DOGU-295937 format. One record per atom (N, C-alpha, C): residue number from 0; residue in three letters; atom name; x, y, z. Coordinates in Angstrom, 3 decimals. Example, Ala and Ser with C-alpha at 12.3 -4.5 7.8 and 13.67 -1.06 7.14 Angstrom:
% DOGU-295937
(filo 0; 'Ala'; 'N'; (13.190; -5.690; 7.800)) (filo 0; 'Ala'; 'CA'; (12.300; -4.500; 7.800)) (filo 0; 'Ala'; 'C'; (13.200; -3.300; 7.800)) (filo 1; 'Ser'; 'N'; (12.850; -2.250; 7.080)) (filo 1; 'Ser'; 'CA'; (13.670; -1.060; 7.140)) (filo 1; 'Ser'; 'C'; (12.900; 0.030; 7.870)) 
This chain:
% DOGU-295937
(filo 0; 'Met'; 'N'; (1.376; -4.564; 0.446)) (filo 0; 'Met'; 'CA'; (0.594; -4.018; -1.129)) (filo 0; 'Met'; 'C'; (0.692; -5.933; -1.602)) (filo 1; 'Gly'; 'N'; (1.601; -6.346; -1.449)) (filo 1; 'Gly'; 'CA'; (2.160; -7.754; -2.055)) (filo 1; 'Gly'; 'C'; (0.923; -8.840; -1.685)) (filo 2; 'Arg'; 'N'; (0.552; -8.968; -0.266)) (filo 2; 'Arg'; 'CA'; (0.136; -9.935; -0.328)) (filo 2; 'Arg'; 'C'; (-1.278; -10.353; 0.058)) (filo 3; 'Ala'; 'N'; (-2.330; -8.808; -0.989)) (filo 3; 'Ala'; 'CA'; (-3.165; -9.579; -1.392)) (filo 3; 'Ala'; 'C'; (-2.984; -10.422; -2.763)) (filo 4; 'Lys'; 'N'; (-4.171; -11.307; -3.457)) (filo 4; 'Lys'; 'CA'; (-4.330; -11.848; -4.373)) (filo 4; 'Lys'; 'C'; (-4.878; -10.946; -5.014)) (filo 5; 'Glu'; 'N'; (-4.294; -10.731; -6.206)) (filo 5; 'Glu'; 'CA'; (-4.528; -10.364; -7.458)) (filo 5; 'Glu'; 'C'; (-5.499; -9.171; -7.827)) (filo 6; 'Ala'; 'N'; (-6.282; -10.050; -7.774)) (filo 6; 'Ala'; 'CA'; (-7.763; -9.262; -7.590)) (filo 6; 'Ala'; 'C'; (-8.277; -7.901; -6.486)) (filo 7; 'Asp'; 'N'; (-7.765; -8.905; -5.269)) (filo 7; 'Asp'; 'CA'; (-7.971; -7.611; -3.895)) (filo 7; 'Asp'; 'C'; (-6.867; -7.097; -4.065)) (filo 8; 'Ser'; 'N'; (-6.082; -6.975; -4.948)) (filo 8; 'Ser'; 'CA'; (-4.756; -5.712; -4.682)) (filo 8; 'Ser'; 'C'; (-5.249; -4.237; -4.825)) (filo 9; 'Cys'; 'N'; (-4.967; -3.579; -4.491)) (filo 9; 'Cys'; 'CA'; (-4.708; -2.035; -4.382)) (filo 9; 'Cys'; 'C'; (-4.329; -1.688; -6.017)) (filo 10; 'Leu'; 'N'; (-3.235; -2.309; -5.719)) (filo 10; 'Leu'; 'CA'; (-2.431; -2.671; -7.327)) (filo 10; 'Leu'; 'C'; (-2.390; -2.052; -8.754)) (filo 11; 'Thr'; 'N'; (-4.067; -2.729; -8.795)) (filo 11; 'Thr'; 'CA'; (-4.623; -3.225; -9.497)) (filo 11; 'Thr'; 'C'; (-5.787; -2.832; -10.017)) (filo 12; 'Asp'; 'N'; (-6.133; -1.710; -9.596)) (filo 12; 'Asp'; 'CA'; (-7.817; -0.763; -9.031)) (filo 12; 'Asp'; 'C'; (-7.745; 0.209; -10.079)) (filo 13; 'Pro'; 'N'; (-8.365; 0.409; -10.986)) (filo 13; 'Pro'; 'CA'; (-8.196; 1.199; -12.370)) (filo 13; 'Pro'; 'C'; (-7.892; 2.459; -11.649)) (filo 14; 'Lys'; 'N'; (-8.762; 3.008; -10.419)) (filo 14; 'Lys'; 'CA'; (-9.069; 4.405; -9.452)) (filo 14; 'Lys'; 'C'; (-7.459; 4.411; -9.230)) (filo 15; 'Ile'; 'N'; (-6.918; 3.557; -8.931)) (filo 15; 'Ile'; 'CA'; (-5.474; 3.656; -8.421)) (filo 15; 'Ile'; 'C'; (-4.996; 4.070; -9.348)) (filo 16; 'Lys'; 'N'; (-4.685; 3.116; -10.170)) (filo 16; 'Lys'; 'CA'; (-4.290; 3.102; -12.533)) (filo 16; 'Lys'; 'C'; (-4.680; 4.791; -12.359)) (filo 17; 'Glu'; 'N'; (-5.288; 5.090; -12.618)) (filo 17; 'Glu'; 'CA'; (-5.781; 6.086; -13.077)) (filo 17; 'Glu'; 'C'; (-5.135; 7.314; -12.408)) (filo 18; 'Ile'; 'N'; (-4.970; 7.047; -11.048)) (filo 18; 'Ile'; 'CA'; (-4.449; 8.296; -9.969)) (filo 18; 'Ile'; 'C'; (-2.845; 8.126; -10.370)) (filo 19; 'Ala'; 'N'; (-2.447; 7.700; -10.788)) (filo 19; 'Ala'; 'CA'; (-1.528; 7.025; -11.217)) (filo 19; 'Ala'; 'C'; (-0.603; 7.584; -12.456)) (filo 20; 'Ala'; 'N'; (-1.127; 7.382; -13.170)) (filo 20; 'Ala'; 'CA'; (-0.882; 8.069; -14.626)) (filo 20; 'Ala'; 'C'; (-1.371; 9.558; -14.373)) (filo 21; 'Ala'; 'N'; (-1.702; 9.599; -14.105)) (filo 21; 'Ala'; 'CA'; (-2.298; 10.865; -13.733)) (filo 21; 'Ala'; 'C'; (-0.542; 12.032; -12.971)) (filo 22; 'His'; 'N'; (-0.975; 11.480; -12.398)) (filo 22; 'His'; 'CA'; (0.967; 11.449; -11.114)) (filo 22; 'His'; 'C'; (2.587; 10.598; -12.391)) (filo 23; 'Asn'; 'N'; (2.225; 10.310; -13.413)) (filo 23; 'Asn'; 'CA'; (2.922; 9.570; -13.903)) (filo 23; 'Asn'; 'C'; (4.100; 9.283; -12.847)) (filo 24; 'Val'; 'N'; (3.653; 8.046; -11.837)) (filo 24; 'Val'; 'CA'; (4.281; 7.328; -10.729)) (filo 24; 'Val'; 'C'; (3.641; 6.086; -10.541)) (filo 25; 'Ser'; 'N'; (3.318; 4.848; -10.246)) (filo 25; 'Ser'; 'CA'; (3.435; 3.941; -9.968)) (filo 25; 'Ser'; 'C'; (2.326; 3.967; -9.285)) (filo 26; 'Pro'; 'N'; (1.398; 2.797; -9.541)) (filo 26; 'Pro'; 'CA'; (-0.206; 2.362; -8.117)) (filo 26; 'Pro'; 'C'; (0.796; 2.184; -7.115)) (filo 27; 'Ala'; 'N'; (1.896; 1.752; -6.739)) (filo 27; 'Ala'; 'CA'; (2.287; 1.690; -5.470)) (filo 27; 'Ala'; 'C'; (2.735; 2.764; -4.769)) (filo 28; 'Gln'; 'N'; (3.245; 3.760; -5.800)) (filo 28; 'Gln'; 'CA'; (3.523; 4.787; -5.279)) (filo 28; 'Gln'; 'C'; (2.807; 5.480; -4.829)) (filo 29; 'Val'; 'N'; (1.107; 5.723; -5.735)) (filo 29; 'Val'; 'CA'; (-0.292; 6.107; -5.086)) (filo 29; 'Val'; 'C'; (-0.122; 5.903; -3.545)) (filo 30; 'Ala'; 'N'; (-0.597; 4.716; -3.923)) (filo 30; 'Ala'; 'CA'; (-0.819; 3.843; -2.453)) (filo 30; 'Ala'; 'C'; (-0.189; 4.246; -1.165)) (filo 31; 'Leu'; 'N'; (1.180; 4.049; -0.959)) (filo 31; 'Leu'; 'CA'; (1.938; 4.616; -0.507)) (filo 31; 'Leu'; 'C'; (1.626; 6.399; -0.060)) (filo 32; 'Arg'; 'N'; (1.774; 6.745; -1.190)) (filo 32; 'Arg'; 'CA'; (1.709; 8.149; -0.438)) (filo 32; 'Arg'; 'C'; (-0.012; 8.856; -0.202)) (filo 33; 'Trp'; 'N'; (-0.668; 7.840; -0.276)) (filo 33; 'Trp'; 'CA'; (-2.107; 7.893; 0.090)) (filo 33; 'Trp'; 'C'; (-1.668; 8.061; 1.999)) (filo 34; 'Gly'; 'N'; (-0.820; 6.921; 2.452)) (filo 34; 'Gly'; 'CA'; (-0.462; 6.296; 3.550)) (filo 34; 'Gly'; 'C'; (0.386; 7.738; 3.958)) (filo 35; 'Leu'; 'N'; (0.708; 8.257; 3.620)) (filo 35; 'Leu'; 'CA'; (1.907; 9.432; 4.134)) (filo 35; 'Leu'; 'C'; (0.889; 10.206; 3.992)) (filo 36; 'Gln'; 'N'; (-0.053; 10.800; 3.404)) (filo 36; 'Gln'; 'CA'; (-0.959; 11.563; 3.517)) (filo 36; 'Gln'; 'C'; (-1.941; 12.084; 4.060)) (filo 37; 'His'; 'N'; (-2.049; 10.761; 5.425)) (filo 37; 'His'; 'CA'; (-2.921; 10.360; 5.847)) (filo 37; 'His'; 'C'; (-2.228; 10.169; 7.683)) (filo 38; 'Gly'; 'N'; (-0.457; 10.381; 7.655)) (filo 38; 'Gly'; 'CA'; (0.246; 11.127; 8.733)) (filo 38; 'Gly'; 'C'; (0.273; 9.192; 9.182)) (filo 39; 'Cys'; 'N'; (0.236; 8.883; 8.509)) (filo 39; 'Cys'; 'CA'; (0.925; 7.043; 8.692)) (filo 39; 'Cys'; 'C'; (2.349; 6.821; 8.451)) (filo 40; 'Ala'; 'N'; (3.076; 6.729; 9.046)) (filo 40; 'Ala'; 'CA'; (4.532; 5.606; 8.724)) (filo 40; 'Ala'; 'C'; (4.567; 4.490; 8.369)) (filo 41; 'Val'; 'N'; (4.689; 4.729; 6.320)) (filo 41; 'Val'; 'CA'; (4.560; 3.538; 5.108)) (filo 41; 'Val'; 'C'; (6.279; 3.038; 5.363)) (filo 42; 'Ile'; 'N'; (5.667; 1.657; 5.472)) (filo 42; 'Ile'; 'CA'; (7.458; 1.020; 5.406)) (filo 42; 'Ile'; 'C'; (6.966; -0.555; 4.518)) (filo 43; 'Pro'; 'N'; (7.505; 0.402; 2.908)) (filo 43; 'Pro'; 'CA'; (7.396; -0.643; 2.627)) (filo 43; 'Pro'; 'C'; (8.445; -1.595; 2.087)) (filo 44; 'Lys'; 'N'; (8.351; -3.017; 1.689)) (filo 44; 'Lys'; 'CA'; (9.390; -3.310; 1.819)) (filo 44; 'Lys'; 'C'; (9.890; -4.330; 0.101)) (filo 45; 'Ser'; 'N'; (10.586; -4.799; -0.122)) (filo 45; 'Ser'; 'CA'; (10.915; -5.166; -2.003)) (filo 45; 'Ser'; 'C'; (12.251; -5.655; -1.944)) (filo 46; 'Met'; 'N'; (12.810; -7.573; -2.089)) (filo 46; 'Met'; 'CA'; (14.113; -7.448; -2.897)) (filo 46; 'Met'; 'C'; (14.341; -6.547; -4.442)) (filo 47; 'Asn'; 'N'; (13.581; -5.955; -4.858)) (filo 47; 'Asn'; 'CA'; (14.034; -5.788; -5.911)) (filo 47; 'Asn'; 'C'; (14.431; -3.962; -6.000)) (filo 48; 'Asn'; 'N'; (15.432; -3.449; -6.607)) (filo 48; 'Asn'; 'CA'; (15.725; -2.547; -6.108)) (filo 48; 'Asn'; 'C'; (15.852; -1.415; -6.802)) (filo 49; 'Glu'; 'N'; (14.537; -1.740; -8.285)) (filo 49; 'Glu'; 'CA'; (14.261; -0.211; -8.745)) (filo 49; 'Glu'; 'C'; (13.020; -0.207; -7.765)) (filo 50; 'Arg'; 'N'; (12.311; -1.629; -7.311)) (filo 50; 'Arg'; 'CA'; (10.902; -0.438; -6.142)) (filo 50; 'Arg'; 'C'; (11.266; -0.398; -5.348)) (filo 51; 'Met'; 'N'; (12.340; -0.935; -4.674)) (filo 51; 'Met'; 'CA'; (13.019; 0.101; -3.347)) (filo 51; 'Met'; 'C'; (13.319; 1.146; -3.232)) (filo 52; 'Ala'; 'N'; (13.894; 1.867; -4.593)) (filo 52; 'Ala'; 'CA'; (13.984; 3.336; -5.241)) (filo 52; 'Ala'; 'C'; (12.966; 4.243; -5.594)) (filo 53; 'Ser'; 'N'; (11.632; 3.143; -5.703)) (filo 53; 'Ser'; 'CA'; (10.245; 3.970; -6.350)) (filo 53; 'Ser'; 'C'; (9.701; 4.336; -5.410)) (filo 54; 'Asn'; 'N'; (9.903; 3.446; -4.441)) (filo 54; 'Asn'; 'CA'; (8.858; 2.940; -3.086)) (filo 54; 'Asn'; 'C'; (9.528; 4.190; -1.951)) (filo 55; 'Leu'; 'N'; (10.699; 4.851; -2.106)) (filo 55; 'Leu'; 'CA'; (11.645; 6.156; -1.170)) (filo 55; 'Leu'; 'C'; (10.773; 7.259; -2.613)) (filo 56; 'Asp'; 'N'; (10.781; 7.366; -3.644)) (filo 56; 'Asp'; 'CA'; (10.841; 8.237; -4.112)) (filo 56; 'Asp'; 'C'; (9.134; 9.030; -4.739)) (filo 57; 'Leu'; 'N'; (8.576; 9.345; -2.580)) (filo 57; 'Leu'; 'CA'; (6.949; 9.904; -2.825)) (filo 57; 'Leu'; 'C'; (7.270; 10.644; -2.251)) (filo 58; 'Phe'; 'N'; (7.879; 12.315; -2.931)) (filo 58; 'Phe'; 'CA'; (7.918; 13.642; -2.109)) (filo 58; 'Phe'; 'C'; (7.606; 14.254; -3.556)) (filo 59; 'Gly'; 'N'; (8.293; 14.407; -4.823)) (filo 59; 'Gly'; 'CA'; (7.816; 14.892; -5.399)) (filo 59; 'Gly'; 'C'; (6.328; 15.028; -6.675)) (filo 60; 'Phe'; 'N'; (5.561; 14.205; -5.584)) (filo 60; 'Phe'; 'CA'; (3.748; 14.899; -5.962)) (filo 60; 'Phe'; 'C'; (3.275; 14.700; -4.244)) (filo 61; 'Glu'; 'N'; (1.482; 15.272; -4.524)) (filo 61; 'Glu'; 'CA'; (1.066; 15.161; -3.734)) (filo 61; 'Glu'; 'C'; (-0.260; 14.606; -4.280)) (filo 62; 'Leu'; 'N'; (-0.982; 13.792; -3.248)) (filo 62; 'Leu'; 'CA'; (-2.105; 13.785; -4.121)) (filo 62; 'Leu'; 'C'; (-3.727; 14.829; -3.502)) (filo 63; 'Thr'; 'N'; (-4.472; 15.023; -4.640)) (filo 63; 'Thr'; 'CA'; (-5.461; 15.920; -4.301)) (filo 63; 'Thr'; 'C'; (-6.515; 15.669; -3.083)) (filo 64; 'Ala'; 'N'; (-7.221; 16.724; -2.459)) (filo 64; 'Ala'; 'CA'; (-7.788; 16.272; -1.674)) (filo 64; 'Ala'; 'C'; (-9.267; 15.057; -2.405)) (filo 65; 'Glu'; 'N'; (-9.243; 15.880; -3.804)) (filo 65; 'Glu'; 'CA'; (-10.027; 15.117; -4.304)) (filo 65; 'Glu'; 'C'; (-9.878; 13.040; -4.791)) (filo 66; 'Glu'; 'N'; (-8.493; 13.026; -5.370)) (filo 66; 'Glu'; 'CA'; (-8.049; 11.543; -5.047)) (filo 66; 'Glu'; 'C'; (-8.235; 11.295; -4.234)) (filo 67; 'Met'; 'N'; (-7.893; 11.773; -2.682)) (filo 67; 'Met'; 'CA'; (-7.417; 11.016; -0.683)) (filo 67; 'Met'; 'C'; (-8.352; 10.450; -1.087)) (filo 68; 'Thr'; 'N'; (-9.958; 11.072; -1.292)) (filo 68; 'Thr'; 'CA'; (-11.179; 10.916; -0.516)) (filo 68; 'Thr'; 'C'; (-11.613; 9.769; -1.778)) (filo 69; 'Lys'; 'N'; (-11.146; 9.628; -3.464)) (filo 69; 'Lys'; 'CA'; (-11.623; 8.293; -3.749)) (filo 69; 'Lys'; 'C'; (-11.066; 7.035; -3.844)) (filo 70; 'Ile'; 'N'; (-9.846; 7.213; -2.847)) (filo 70; 'Ile'; 'CA'; (-9.141; 6.544; -2.127)) (filo 70; 'Ile'; 'C'; (-9.713; 6.454; -1.002)) (filo 71; 'Asn'; 'N'; (-10.351; 7.245; -0.716)) (filo 71; 'Asn'; 'CA'; (-11.006; 6.651; 1.712)) (filo 71; 'Asn'; 'C'; (-12.225; 5.262; 0.733)) (filo 72; 'Asp'; 'N'; (-12.812; 5.770; -0.018)) (filo 72; 'Asp'; 'CA'; (-14.275; 5.912; -0.648)) (filo 72; 'Asp'; 'C'; (-13.496; 3.574; -1.264)) (filo 73; 'Met'; 'N'; (-12.245; 3.819; -1.397)) (filo 73; 'Met'; 'CA'; (-12.108; 2.045; -1.301)) (filo 73; 'Met'; 'C'; (-12.802; 1.195; -0.462)) (filo 74; 'Asn'; 'N'; (-12.170; 1.578; 1.000)) (filo 74; 'Asn'; 'CA'; (-12.226; 0.661; 1.959)) (filo 74; 'Asn'; 'C'; (-13.299; -0.529; 2.069)) (filo 75; 'Cys'; 'N'; (-12.270; -1.409; 1.911)) (filo 75; 'Cys'; 'CA'; (-14.239; -2.542; 1.566)) (filo 75; 'Cys'; 'C'; (-13.164; -3.390; 3.701)) (filo 76; 'Asn'; 'N'; (-13.338; -2.616; 4.476)) (filo 76; 'Asn'; 'CA'; (-12.972; -3.422; 5.701)) (filo 76; 'Asn'; 'C'; (-12.260; -4.772; 5.718)) (filo 77; 'Arg'; 'N'; (-11.061; -5.195; 4.896)) (filo 77; 'Arg'; 'CA'; (-10.070; -6.367; 4.949)) (filo 77; 'Arg'; 'C'; (-8.579; -5.571; 5.218)) (filo 78; 'Arg'; 'N'; (-8.702; -7.089; 5.634)) (filo 78; 'Arg'; 'CA'; (-6.663; -6.971; 6.142)) (filo 78; 'Arg'; 'C'; (-5.657; -8.064; 5.254)) (filo 79; 'Phe'; 'N'; (-5.030; -7.659; 4.716)) (filo 79; 'Phe'; 'CA'; (-4.277; -8.257; 3.715)) (filo 79; 'Phe'; 'C'; (-2.731; -9.480; 4.533)) (filo 80; 'Asn'; 'N'; (-2.050; -8.264; 5.566)) (filo 80; 'Asn'; 'CA'; (-0.986; -8.837; 6.419)) (filo 80; 'Asn'; 'C'; (-1.175; -8.535; 7.930)) (filo 81; 'Asp'; 'N'; (-2.214; -10.185; 8.064)) (filo 81; 'Asp'; 'CA'; (-2.521; -9.868; 9.330)) (filo 81; 'Asp'; 'C'; (-1.746; -10.746; 10.176)) (filo 82; 'Pro'; 'N'; (-0.430; -10.519; 11.121)) (filo 82; 'Pro'; 'CA'; (1.127; -10.287; 11.763)) (filo 82; 'Pro'; 'C'; (0.647; -11.939; 12.470)) (filo 83; 'Gly'; 'N'; (-0.744; -11.394; 12.869)) (filo 83; 'Gly'; 'CA'; (-1.342; -13.035; 13.972)) (filo 83; 'Gly'; 'C'; (-0.890; -14.257; 12.600)) (filo 84; 'His'; 'N'; (-1.424; -13.687; 11.432)) (filo 84; 'His'; 'CA'; (-1.475; -15.562; 10.896)) (filo 84; 'His'; 'C'; (0.432; -15.129; 10.272)) (filo 85; 'Trp'; 'N'; (1.162; -14.023; 9.101)) (filo 85; 'Trp'; 'CA'; (2.345; -13.823; 9.307)) (filo 85; 'Trp'; 'C'; (2.765; -14.969; 9.774)) (filo 86; 'Cys'; 'N'; (3.361; -14.686; 11.239)) (filo 86; 'Cys'; 'CA'; (4.075; -14.985; 11.938)) (filo 86; 'Cys'; 'C'; (4.490; -16.664; 12.290)) (filo 87; 'Glu'; 'N'; (3.266; -17.217; 12.796)) (filo 87; 'Glu'; 'CA'; (3.261; -18.147; 12.111)) (filo 87; 'Glu'; 'C'; (4.179; -18.619; 10.966)) (filo 88; 'Ile'; 'N'; (3.524; -18.384; 10.512)) (filo 88; 'Ile'; 'CA'; (4.004; -18.931; 8.617)) (filo 88; 'Ile'; 'C'; (5.694; -18.264; 8.546)) (filo 89; 'Ala'; 'N'; (5.826; -16.999; 9.354)) (filo 89; 'Ala'; 'CA'; (7.469; -16.676; 8.681)) (filo 89; 'Ala'; 'C'; (8.444; -17.474; 9.677)) (filo 90; 'Asn'; 'N'; (8.051; -17.822; 11.638)) (filo 90; 'Asn'; 'CA'; (8.426; -17.958; 12.643)) (filo 90; 'Asn'; 'C'; (8.642; -18.857; 13.118)) (filo 91; 'Asn'; 'N'; (7.395; -19.856; 11.999)) (filo 91; 'Asn'; 'CA'; (7.039; -21.232; 12.789)) (filo 91; 'Asn'; 'C'; (6.510; -20.960; 14.425)) (filo 92; 'Thr'; 'N'; (5.633; -19.938; 14.739)) (filo 92; 'Thr'; 'CA'; (6.300; -19.864; 15.891)) (filo 92; 'Thr'; 'C'; (4.170; -18.761; 16.018)) (filo 93; 'Phe'; 'N'; (3.484; -18.722; 17.096)) (filo 93; 'Phe'; 'CA'; (2.596; -17.726; 17.449)) (filo 93; 'Phe'; 'C'; (2.476; -17.089; 18.212)) (filo 94; 'Trp'; 'N'; (2.011; -15.936; 17.339)) (filo 94; 'Trp'; 'CA'; (2.576; -14.459; 17.821)) (filo 94; 'Trp'; 'C'; (0.731; -13.779; 18.358)) (filo 95; 'Pro'; 'N'; (0.846; -13.656; 19.260)) (filo 95; 'Pro'; 'CA'; (-0.531; -12.705; 19.880)) (filo 95; 'Pro'; 'C'; (-1.281; -11.482; 19.204)) (filo 96; 'Val'; 'N'; (-1.215; -10.829; 18.160)) (filo 96; 'Val'; 'CA'; (-1.713; -9.906; 17.910)) (filo 96; 'Val'; 'C'; (-2.267; -8.271; 19.222)) (filo 97; 'Phe'; 'N'; (-2.943; -9.007; 19.742)) (filo 97; 'Phe'; 'CA'; (-3.800; -7.762; 20.333)) (filo 97; 'Phe'; 'C'; (-2.713; -8.215; 22.241)) (filo 98; 'Glu'; 'N'; (-1.938; -8.964; 21.753)) (filo 98; 'Glu'; 'CA'; (-0.802; -8.687; 23.469)) (filo 98; 'Glu'; 'C'; (0.384; -7.484; 24.099)) 
């Protein structure tokens, strides 16, 4: 979630913030919970202890079908964490994504 520019981040989107406020959780928790409710394994990363604890606290609320649809409709067909690009930066080596 932190790879996007602030203007592109779902964490600053008014819809996500509204849903977060309704559940008294953070926008990051909403995004992570959305992934869980889609049946995906979400693997958040943080070096901040408070955020690590918050990222694990996803089971005290559930997004409604309406909220899930609202988030689903935000799709912009963009990817912010391209492993092919990231591996070169992080490991100084090319890593083909589709091999």
